[in-house]
N, C-alpha and C positions, 0 to 999 in steps of 0.2 A: 843605491841605486843607482841614480843618478852616475856618480863613476863606474862602472857597470857600465852603463850603457855607453858612454863618452869612449867607455876602453875597446867596445866591442864594433860602434863607429871609425875609433881609429884604425886597430888591425883593418878590419874593410878598405877602407875608404884610402891612407897611405896606399896601400897593396894596389889598387886600381890606378892611381896619382900616381905613384910612377909607370905605371905600362901605360898612359897613357901619355904619361914627357918623350914613351922609348919609343912611341907609338910614331911621333909628330915630329923625333928626330927623325924616325925612319924614315919618312916622308918626303924629309926636306929632300933626306939625303938623294931618293927617288931622283927628285925633276931637279937636282943641281943635275 
């Protein structure tokens, strides 16, 4: 069960973290 939960969390959080980093880069680009 723990493996399944960890996999689900990874699948959900990994794309969110990528979107967050991409959004921060876009904001920095707009400010400059």
